[in-house]
MMTF fields as JSON, N, C-alpha, C and O atoms, coordinates in Angstrom:
{
  "mmtfVersion": "1.0.0",
  "mmtfProducer": "UNKNOWN",
  "numBonds": 223,
  "numAtoms": 224,
  "numGroups": 56,
  "numChains": 1,
  "numModels": 1,
  "chainsPerModel": [1],
  "groupsPerChain": [56],
  "chainIdList": ["A"],
  "bondAtomList": [4, 2, 8, 6, 12, 10, 16, 14, 20, 18, 24, 22, 28, 26, 32, 30, 36, 34, 40, 38, 44, 42, 48, 46, 52, 50, 56, 54, 60, 58, 64, 62, 68, 66, 72, 70, 76, 74, 80, 78, 84, 82, 88, 86, 92, 90, 96, 94, 100, 98, 104, 102, 108, 106, 112, 110, 116, 114, 120, 118, 124, 122, 128, 126, 132, 130, 136, 134, 140, 138, 144, 142, 148, 146, 152, 150, 156, 154, 160, 158, 164, 162, 168, 166, 172, 170, 176, 174, 180, 178, 184, 182, 188, 186, 192, 190, 196, 194, 200, 198, 204, 202, 208, 206, 212, 210, 216, 214, 220, 218],
  "bondOrderList": [1, 1, 1, 1, 1, 1, 1, 1, 1, 1, 1, 1, 1, 1, 1, 1, 1, 1, 1, 1, 1, 1, 1, 1, 1, 1, 1, 1, 1, 1, 1, 1, 1, 1, 1, 1, 1, 1, 1, 1, 1, 1, 1, 1, 1, 1, 1, 1, 1, 1, 1, 1, 1, 1, 1],
  "groupList": [{"groupName": "MET", "atomNameList": ["N", "CA", "C", "O"], "elementList": ["N", "C", "C", "O"], "formalChargeList": [0, 0, 0, 0], "bondAtomList": [1, 0, 2, 1, 3, 2], "bondOrderList": [1, 1, 2], "singleLetterCode": "M", "chemCompType": "L-PEPTIDE LINKING"}, {"groupName": "PHE", "atomNameList": ["N", "CA", "C", "O"], "elementList": ["N", "C", "C", "O"], "formalChargeList": [0, 0, 0, 0], "bondAtomList": [1, 0, 2, 1, 3, 2], "bondOrderList": [1, 1, 2], "singleLetterCode": "F", "chemCompType": "L-PEPTIDE LINKING"}, {"groupName": "THR", "atomNameList": ["N", "CA", "C", "O"], "elementList": ["N", "C", "C", "O"], "formalChargeList": [0, 0, 0, 0], "bondAtomList": [1, 0, 2, 1, 3, 2], "bondOrderList": [1, 1, 2], "singleLetterCode": "T", "chemCompType": "L-PEPTIDE LINKING"}, {"groupName": "LEU", "atomNameList": ["N", "CA", "C", "O"], "elementList": ["N", "C", "C", "O"], "formalChargeList": [0, 0, 0, 0], "bondAtomList": [1, 0, 2, 1, 3, 2], "bondOrderList": [1, 1, 2], "singleLetterCode": "L", "chemCompType": "L-PEPTIDE LINKING"}, {"groupName": "ALA", "atomNameList": ["N", "CA", "C", "O"], "elementList": ["N", "C", "C", "O"], "formalChargeList": [0, 0, 0, 0], "bondAtomList": [1, 0, 2, 1, 3, 2], "bondOrderList": [1, 1, 2], "singleLetterCode": "A", "chemCompType": "L-PEPTIDE LINKING"}, {"groupName": "ASP", "atomNameList": ["N", "CA", "C", "O"], "elementList": ["N", "C", "C", "O"], "formalChargeList": [0, 0, 0, 0], "bondAtomList": [1, 0, 2, 1, 3, 2], "bondOrderList": [1, 1, 2], "singleLetterCode": "D", "chemCompType": "L-PEPTIDE LINKING"}, {"groupName": "LYS", "atomNameList": ["N", "CA", "C", "O"], "elementList": ["N", "C", "C", "O"], "formalChargeList": [0, 0, 0, 0], "bondAtomList": [1, 0, 2, 1, 3, 2], "bondOrderList": [1, 1, 2], "singleLetterCode": "K", "chemCompType": "L-PEPTIDE LINKING"}, {"groupName": "ILE", "atomNameList": ["N", "CA", "C", "O"], "elementList": ["N", "C", "C", "O"], "formalChargeList": [0, 0, 0, 0], "bondAtomList": [1, 0, 2, 1, 3, 2], "bondOrderList": [1, 1, 2], "singleLetterCode": "I", "chemCompType": "L-PEPTIDE LINKING"}, {"groupName": "SER", "atomNameList": ["N", "CA", "C", "O"], "elementList": ["N", "C", "C", "O"], "formalChargeList": [0, 0, 0, 0], "bondAtomList": [1, 0, 2, 1, 3, 2], "bondOrderList": [1, 1, 2], "singleLetterCode": "S", "chemCompType": "L-PEPTIDE LINKING"}, {"groupName": "PRO", "atomNameList": ["N", "CA", "C", "O"], "elementList": ["N", "C", "C", "O"], "formalChargeList": [0, 0, 0, 0], "bondAtomList": [1, 0, 2, 1, 3, 2], "bondOrderList": [1, 1, 2], "singleLetterCode": "P", "chemCompType": "L-PEPTIDE LINKING"}, {"groupName": "GLY", "atomNameList": ["N", "CA", "C", "O"], "elementList": ["N", "C", "C", "O"], "formalChargeList": [0, 0, 0, 0], "bondAtomList": [1, 0, 2, 1, 3, 2], "bondOrderList": [1, 1, 2], "singleLetterCode": "G", "chemCompType": "PEPTIDE LINKING"}, {"groupName": "VAL", "atomNameList": ["N", "CA", "C", "O"], "elementList": ["N", "C", "C", "O"], "formalChargeList": [0, 0, 0, 0], "bondAtomList": [1, 0, 2, 1, 3, 2], "bondOrderList": [1, 1, 2], "singleLetterCode": "V", "chemCompType": "L-PEPTIDE LINKING"}, {"groupName": "ASN", "atomNameList": ["N", "CA", "C", "O"], "elementList": ["N", "C", "C", "O"], "formalChargeList": [0, 0, 0, 0], "bondAtomList": [1, 0, 2, 1, 3, 2], "bondOrderList": [1, 1, 2], "singleLetterCode": "N", "chemCompType": "L-PEPTIDE LINKING"}, {"groupName": "ARG", "atomNameList": ["N", "CA", "C", "O"], "elementList": ["N", "C", "C", "O"], "formalChargeList": [0, 0, 0, 0], "bondAtomList": [1, 0, 2, 1, 3, 2], "bondOrderList": [1, 1, 2], "singleLetterCode": "R", "chemCompType": "L-PEPTIDE LINKING"}],
  "groupTypeList": [0, 1, 2, 0, 3, 4, 5, 1, 4, 1, 6, 7, 5, 4, 5, 4, 1, 3, 6, 8, 3, 9, 2, 0, 10, 3, 10, 0, 3, 10, 7, 1, 7, 11, 2, 10, 7, 7, 11, 3, 2, 7, 10, 3, 3, 12, 1, 1, 2, 6, 9, 13, 6, 6, 5, 12],
  "groupIdList": [1, 2, 3, 4, 5, 6, 7, 8, 9, 10, 11, 12, 13, 14, 15, 16, 17, 18, 19, 20, 21, 22, 23, 24, 25, 26, 27, 28, 29, 30, 31, 32, 33, 34, 35, 36, 37, 38, 39, 40, 41, 42, 43, 44, 45, 46, 47, 48, 49, 50, 51, 52, 53, 54, 55, 56],
  "secStructList": [7, 7, 7, 7, 7, 7, 7, 7, 7, 7, 7, 7, 7, 2, 2, 2, 2, 2, 2, 2, 2, 2, 2, 2, 2, 2, 2, 2, 2, 2, 2, 2, 2, 2, 2, 2, 2, 2, 2, 2, 2, 2, 2, 2, 2, 2, 2, 2, 6, 1, 7, 7, 7, 7, 7, 7],
  "xCoordList": [-60.902, -60.913, -61.552, -62.238, -61.3, -61.815, -63.162, -63.274, -64.158, -65.456, -65.807, -65.589, -66.349, -66.699, -68.212, -68.961, -68.639, -70.059, -70.409, -69.856, -71.319, -71.745, -73.218, -74.1, -73.461, -74.836, -75.048, -74.891, -75.404, -75.648, -76.766, -77.053, -77.39, -78.466, -77.963, -77.366, -78.212, -77.804, -78.965, -80.022, -78.769, -79.821, -79.279, -78.115, -80.131, -79.761, -80.543, -81.771, -79.841, -80.47, -80.712, -79.795, -81.942, -82.273, -82.018, -81.558, -82.306, -82.096, -80.609, -80.246, -79.763, -78.322, -77.797, -76.915, -78.34, -77.933, -78.275, -77.449, -79.482, -79.896, -79.083, -78.81, -78.695, -77.871, -76.453, -75.787, -75.99, -74.621, -74.517, -73.408, -75.633, -75.59, -74.879, -74.095, -75.111, -74.359, -72.845, -72.087, -72.412, -70.979, -70.425, -69.349, -71.162, -70.72, -70.717, -69.842, -71.697, -71.741, -70.547, -69.981, -70.162, -68.975, -67.708, -66.814, -67.643, -66.487, -66.4, -65.32, -67.542, -67.549, -67.203, -66.476, -67.719, -67.388, -65.889, -65.284, -65.294, -63.854, -63.065, -62.056, -63.528, -62.85, -62.91, -61.906, -64.075, -64.203, -63.362, -62.774, -63.296, -62.488, -61.008, -60.315, -60.517, -59.103, -58.793, -57.736, -59.692, -59.481, -59.427, -58.595, -60.3, -60.285, -59.002, -58.46, -58.513, -57.248, -56.097, -55.236, -56.076, -55.011, -55.091, -54.065, -56.298, -56.451, -56.007, -55.293, -56.42, -56.004, -54.492, -53.882, -53.893, -52.442, -51.705, -50.732, -52.166, -51.524, -51.702, -50.772, -52.892, -53.12, -52.221, -51.665, -52.074, -51.188, -49.728, -48.993, -49.309, -47.93, -47.684, -46.621, -48.646, -48.497, -48.453, -47.702, -49.252, -49.278, -47.956, -47.43, -47.422, -46.209, -44.922, -43.874, -44.968, -43.744, -43.732, -42.879, -44.672, -44.67, -43.468, -43.018, -42.956, -41.789, -42.14, -43.242, -41.194, -41.388, -41.038, -40.118, -41.772, -41.454, -40.319, -40.305, -39.371, -38.25, -38.536, -38.971, -38.297, -38.442, -37.138, -36.13, -37.143, -35.925, -36.161, -35.265],
  "yCoordList": [183.718, 182.347, 182.268, 183.184, 181.142, 180.923, 180.209, 179.15, 180.776, 180.106, 179.889, 180.747, 178.73, 178.377, 178.459, 177.779, 179.284, 179.425, 178.684, 178.971, 177.741, 176.979, 177.285, 176.666, 178.226, 178.603, 178.454, 179.41, 177.252, 177.011, 175.996, 175.255, 175.968, 175.02, 174.025, 174.402, 172.776, 171.712, 171.411, 170.96, 171.659, 171.421, 170.532, 170.636, 169.674, 168.815, 169.272, 169.353, 169.563, 169.933, 168.648, 168.109, 168.166, 166.875, 166.882, 165.882, 167.98, 168.046, 167.929, 167.212, 168.624, 168.54, 167.143, 166.632, 166.525, 165.168, 164.186, 163.352, 164.285, 163.37, 163.603, 162.658, 164.843, 165.129, 164.587, 164.293, 164.453, 163.986, 162.46, 161.926, 161.755, 160.291, 159.614, 158.695, 160.02, 159.355, 159.528, 158.6, 160.695, 160.924, 160.053, 159.47, 159.967, 159.12, 157.651, 156.892, 157.245, 155.861, 155.524, 154.437, 156.451, 156.223, 156.135, 155.337, 156.949, 156.889, 155.554, 154.975, 155.06, 153.757, 152.638, 151.709, 152.723, 151.724, 151.723, 150.661, 152.896, 152.993, 152.367, 151.7, 152.583, 151.986, 150.461, 149.792, 149.906, 148.446, 147.883, 146.81, 148.579, 148.102, 148.091, 147.11, 149.159, 149.225, 148.171, 147.541, 147.964, 146.927, 145.551, 144.723, 145.295, 144.016, 143.8, 142.695, 144.855, 144.746, 144.428, 143.61, 145.06, 144.8, 143.363, 142.69, 142.878, 141.491, 140.505, 139.548, 140.724, 139.827, 139.856, 138.815, 141.023, 141.133, 140.369, 139.668, 140.505, 139.776, 138.272, 137.501, 137.855, 136.426, 135.884, 134.794, 136.631, 136.187, 136.161, 135.237, 137.149, 137.151, 135.956, 135.34, 135.621, 134.451, 133.164, 132.247, 133.092, 131.895, 131.697, 130.585, 132.754, 132.634, 132.62, 132.246, 133.009, 133.059, 132.037, 132.111, 131.078, 130.077, 129.152, 128.909, 128.641, 127.743, 126.451, 125.92, 125.967, 124.727, 123.529, 123.595, 122.44, 121.21, 120.479, 120.347, 120.007, 119.25, 117.756, 117.319, 116.991, 115.522, 114.904, 115.015, 114.249, 113.581, 112.117, 111.379],
  "zCoordList": [160.71, 160.233, 158.856, 158.401, 158.218, 156.874, 156.948, 157.565, 156.332, 156.255, 154.796, 153.94, 154.546, 153.173, 153.019, 153.721, 152.11, 151.857, 150.575, 149.514, 150.676, 149.511, 149.279, 149.876, 148.423, 148.125, 146.622, 145.862, 146.21, 144.798, 144.675, 145.614, 143.523, 143.247, 142.21, 141.202, 142.473, 141.556, 140.63, 141.072, 139.344, 138.363, 137.245, 136.857, 136.746, 135.627, 134.404, 134.438, 133.348, 132.086, 131.298, 130.678, 131.327, 130.714, 129.21, 128.658, 128.552, 127.105, 126.751, 125.819, 127.485, 127.239, 127.567, 126.877, 128.623, 128.981, 127.863, 127.492, 127.332, 126.252, 124.983, 124.244, 124.723, 123.548, 123.708, 122.716, 124.945, 125.177, 125.23, 125.214, 125.29, 125.39, 124.216, 124.452, 122.964, 121.877, 122.001, 121.717, 122.416, 122.591, 123.715, 123.583, 124.817, 125.93, 125.521, 125.938, 124.702, 124.217, 123.344, 123.454, 122.478, 121.643, 122.498, 122.216, 123.528, 124.429, 125.14, 125.25, 125.626, 126.295, 125.317, 125.669, 124.092, 123.071, 122.797, 122.658, 122.718, 122.508, 123.643, 123.415, 124.868, 126.025, 125.945, 126.186, 125.61, 125.512, 124.376, 124.517, 123.268, 122.134, 122.501, 122.229, 123.109, 123.495, 124.548, 124.491, 125.51, 126.525, 125.872, 126.247, 124.903, 124.199, 123.427, 123.409, 122.786, 122.048, 122.999, 122.676, 124.155, 125.144, 125.632, 125.737, 125.934, 126.41, 125.335, 125.635, 124.085, 122.995, 122.779, 122.531, 122.87, 122.702, 123.792, 123.517, 125.02, 126.126, 125.937, 126.173, 125.513, 125.263, 124.166, 124.302, 123.081, 121.998, 122.443, 122.095, 123.195, 123.697, 124.616, 124.549, 125.47, 126.335, 125.523, 125.853, 124.463, 123.634, 122.902, 122.863, 122.33, 121.524, 122.344, 121.818, 123.593, 124.392, 125.529, 126.414, 125.516, 126.582, 126.413, 125.293, 127.519, 127.43, 126.689, 126.824, 125.916, 125.145, 126.019, 126.834, 125.847, 126.585, 125.896, 124.672, 126.684, 126.129, 126.293, 127.358, 125.262, 125.318, 125.758, 125.061, 126.914, 127.424, 127.544, 127.953]
}
């Protein structure tokens, strides 16, 4: 039979984590900017393509 052996230690390198924070921050900023652009584009498309009211 197949047995899985998991013998490892989980360690966090605090110095490497702190060095990676600016890169992660830029990535998150990029995600928010792209999401904002998509929301604004959808809003503008809805504004310009809404049905016109007819006067009868």
